N, C-alpha and C positions, 0 to 999 in steps of 0.2 A: 523603604521604597517611596520616598517623598518626591523624587524627581520623575517626570514622565518618561525620560529616556532609560530609566532603570526598570520600567514595567515590562514584563514579558507579554508580547502581543501575539495574537493568533494569526497574523499574516506576516509574510516575509518573501523577499525575492531570492533568498538563499536557503536551500534545504539543510545546509550545515547549521545555520542558526536555529532552524526548527528542531533538528535533532538534538542540538545542544540544550535548547530550552526544555525539551521533553526529558532529557537526562537530569536536568537540574530540578524540575518540578516534580517528576514522577519516578525517577530511578536513583535518588540519593546521590546524583552526580557520578554514578558508576558506569563503566562500559556495559553495553548490552551483551547479554549471554550469547545470543545466537542470531544469525541472519540466514534465513532459508532461501533467499534470492540474492546471494552475494554478488554474482556476476564477477566483475573486475574490481569490486570494492569502491565504486564511485562515491558511495555515501560517506566514506571514511577518509577522503582526501582533504588536504588543507585548502581553505578558500581564501580569497583576497581580503575578506573582512577579519581574518584571524581565527575563526572557529576551526578547531581540529577535533574530530570525533574519533575516539580510540577504536581500534579494530575489535570486532566481536570475538568472543572466546572461541566460538564454533561457527564454521562456515559451511553452508549447504547450497546446492543449486541443481536444477534439472540438467543443465549443461554447464558443468564446471569450467571456469576460465583460468583458474589458478591451481597449483599443485596441492595446496592445503585445503581445497574445497571438496567436501564429501558429496558424491552424486546421489540424488534422490529421484524417485519416479514421479511423473506428472500428477498422479492421483494416489501416490503411495503414502507410506508413513515415515515420519522423521525417525531416525535410528536412536530414539530417546525414550526413557521410561516415562510413565505417567507422573505428572506433578514434579518435574525435575528441573524446570527453568524458572528464573525470576523475570526474564525479559526476552522478547523475540521480535525481530524486525521482518516485515514482509512487504515486498514491492512487486506485485504480479503485473504481467502485461495487461494492456487495456485495448490493444488494437484488434479489430476483427478482420482477418484476411487469410485466404487459403495459403498454406505454406508451400504448396507445390504449384501455385499459379505462375504463369509465364513471367510476370513482372517481379516475382520473388526469386525465380530460378535464374533468369537472365541477369548477368552481372552488369547492371547499369547504376552508376552513382546517383542518378536523379529519380529512381523509381522505388516506391515503398521504403523510403528511408527510415521512418520510425519503426515499421514492422521488422525490418532487417536488423535494426539496432537493438530492439527490445523484445523480439519475438512476437508471436501473435496467436490468436485463437481462431478456430473455424470449425463448425458454425458457431453462432453466438451462444448457443446452449452450452458449448464447451467452456466458455468463459465463466458463466454462472455456476456451472458444476465445479469448476476449479476453485472459484472464490469461496463457495459454500464448504467444500472439502477442507481447504487450508485454514479457514477460520475455525472450523471445528477441531482440526488437528492441533491448532495453536492452543485451544482451550484444554485439550487432553494433556499436553506436555507442560503447561504452565502450572506453577504452584499457586496456592491460595494467595491472593493479592499480587500475583504476577501480572505483567502488562504485555500487551501485543501492540507494537507500533505498526499500523497498517496504512500504506500509501496507496491511493487509487485516483482515478480520474474518469469522468464521464466520457462517453464515446458515441459516435454516430456510425451507423452501419445500415445499409439498405434503406436509406431515407428515414430511419427511425432513431430517435434520441434515447439512449440507454442510460439511465441514472445509476451508474455503477457504484458511486459512493453510497447512495441511499440503500441500494441492495446490500452492500457490504455491512452497513450499519444494522439492517434488519437481520442478517445472518448472525451477526455477533450477539445482538440482544436475544435472539431466539435460542442460541446455544447456552446462554447464561452469562455472557459478558455484560459489564456495566461500562458505558462510554464515559470516561472521566474527562476527556478533552478532545478538541478538534482544532487543527491548524490548517491554514491555507497557503500553499506555495504559489506565488504569483509569477507570471512571466511577462517580460516586456516585448518579446517576439516569439512567434511560433512558426514552424514549417507549414506551408500552405500547399495542399495537393493541387496539381494541375488538372486533375480529372474532374473537379467540381466546376461545372459551367455556370450553374445557377445556385447561389447560396440559399439554403432553406433553414439553416440553424446557425446560431451564434458559434463562432470558433472558440473552443475552450482555452482560456488563458490562465487556468488555475488547476492545481491538484490538491487533494485532500489527504491530510495525515490524521488518522484517528488514533486515539490511545484507548484501547479496550482493556479493562481490568477484570480479572477473574475474582469475583467477590462472593460467590456462593449464595447470591440472593440477598445479601445483607443491605446493599444500597441500591440494588437494581430498581429502576423505575418502570412500572407497568403502564406504558403509554396507552395500551388498549383499554385500560380501566377508565381513562378519561373519556374515550369515545363511548364506552358503554354508559357512563353516567349521562352523557349528552343525548343519548338515544332514548332515555326514559322520559 
């Protein structure tokens, strides 16, 4: 790895590159065992830069979009035994919006585009409950040294900035995961809501890919210990 262009970087404008790099660095180059938010399989399509991510061996989703995707419940359990997977991909929604509000129900191409495309949570507590639940469920089904690839993005709702990636990290660390890596998916353009008349927060142009590893406390870092030491 003497050349700079051969170094795996933590930023990319293509999520296929990020997933490929996670496979190489942390999954021995093997396909991921399962994706519990498979949708239409957008993660696994070929991209213009040549990266192709193999289909996961098992596909799950709350709202299956393909015949070979197994339906799961919003706060249910994966139909898997404890300690049965080596790798799991999760990409939960990050939009806060009532699913029965007029702008969601009325069929307009220009309203609530992101929420309609990727689903949404409401109220905001539903999102945090879902994130906490599925991170803990991932820990249950992963084997020792298994990895969870968790994609997330910060969001704005009700005039408040919610640090969803940081919350996800806290949930993972709290249930026993060790965060072995972090990648950032950058965007050159984003959809802008016409509802916002006065901007109060920066528009998010990045998503976070965490790589959580089930290590049983062997490498886990106790960040709270550092705070305790500084309080003395």
